[in-house]
C-alpha positions, 0 to 999 in steps of 0.5 A: 628444843623448845620452839616459840609459837612461830615454830622457831628455835628458842636461841637460849636453848641452842646456846644451852646446848652446844658444846662449845663454851659461849660467854656474852658481854656487854659492849663497854671496851673502856676500863674497867672493861666489859662485864659478862651478862650470860655463860652456857654450861660448857663454858662452866664445864670449861672453867669450873666457874657456876653462872651465879659466880661469874655473871657481873664479873670482868672476862679478864678473870680468866686470865693470869701471869702466862696469859699472852696480853700481846694478842689483844693489841687489835682486839678494840679495832676490830670489834668497833669495825664490826669484825670477828676478832680470835685469839689463843693463849692460856687462861686459867680456870677457878681452880687456879690450873692453866688451860690453853683457850681459843675463842673468837668473839663477835660484835652484836649490833651496828658498826661502830655501835655494838651492844653486846660481844659474843664469844665463843670459846675452846679449850684446845689444850690437847691440840697445843700439846700435839702442836707442840709435839710435832714442833718438837718432832720437826726441830729434831728432824731439822737438827738431824738434817742439820747434822747431814748437812754439816757432814755433806753440804760441801760434798752435794754442792760439788756433786752437781759439777760433773766435771770436778768429780775426781776432785770431789772424791779426793776432798772427801776421801783421804788422799791416801786411800783414794790413791791405794784404791786406785792402784789396787785390784778389786781383790786387793781392795776387799783385803783387810789388814791388821795395823798397829795405829794411833786413834784420836777422837776430837769433839766440840764442848757442848756443840749442841747447845752453841748451835741451838740458836744459829741458823743452818747456814751459820752452823755450816760456816762454823763447821766449814772453818772448823773442818778446814783448819783442823783437816789442814792440821791433820794432814800435816801430822800424817793423820788420815781423817776416818770420818766426821760425825756432826761436830767429832772428828776420828783420825788414824795415824798408821792407817791405811799406810803405815807411818813411823811413830804413830803416837808421836804424831798423834800427840804432836797433832792433838796439840796444834789442834788446840793451838789452831783453835785460836785462829778458828775462833778469831774467824768465827767471832762475827758467827758465835757469841763464844770460843769453841773449845774441844776435848781429845782423846788419843789411844795405841793399839792393833786394829783391823782396817779395810773397805766394807760394804757392797759391790755398789758402795764401800767404805773404809773403816777401822775396827777394834776395841782400841777404837772404843777405847780412844773414844771412851778416853775422849769422853772423859774430857766432857766437862774440860776445855781444850783437854788432851787425854793419853792412854798408859800405851801412848805415854809409854811411846812418847814420854821422853818427848812430852810433859804430862799430869797422871790422871791415875787409873780410870775405868773404861767401859767396856774394859775389865781393868782400869787403865792409867790415862795421862794429860798432855801439858805440852811438849818437853822443852829442850834443855 
């Protein structure tokens, strides 16, 4: 670096050598605003503007459509008070490309009477990109935690009340499973049975989009109302909720204990669940801007049902290809509202009781052959 006779470092040499962009303007804060007096090579590299092109222009030349002008609301006040102003927003290079710039402006001169402004600028596009990725990861993690909270909020709350352990257990494990477990020996609890059951899957349509703008407490309130009413309806039709997964309800009719006509119970339950949406939506009108709609798929078949897990933790599970088929049938309703679809097996067991509309034979992922699917319109009216 060049030094003066007194041995001091030349300030201009320092400015020219800095890796951070430096811009100096005059102190005019009234319209049309200050003009640029000096820029260093780092400014030229960052913006694409050459010194001779930019000198004499207003710094607003770096701004554009996506520049957030609200950040400048306190700029004039701070600079006139002798304070350093800082901000971050999108700016534009000479070629029109966007970049995130973070900068600070320091008034030079006496307080209230600046003679120049010195801006130290940095291209923080990568930093902003990393921050956005971290924010996206945080949002995804928040959603994941919300999903856990939706399924377990009541459970976590009641777990703290040790004197209500049994009540808590029966709230989150179907009573029929609890009774069977309590009345069986350990050896019996480890036995799995093959049962003929009707399987029902129910999903809320566009659930992710619905909850995107809701506070977590509102999401929990929504699901508590929804699960409460649907669970009541399912119990009334001898269904056993196998699990809640986010907004999905998986119900078995005929497991763990066999019941008469499980397919009929499942179809009647599905129709009742659709009817119950009126009450649910009325109760949630202050929480949601739109009504909840669902899609339901029902299949009938032979499954293996029993306790799976370890000595420390058991889970009552229903497994087999009919479970997959039931879920695939429900997925056919994805773009439809309040639609019930049943397989040909359920149709054969209920055709005298229900009004249907044939969907024809459709491909089901995982099945070699197409299966006939029917849309349930309602129960047949007695003549």
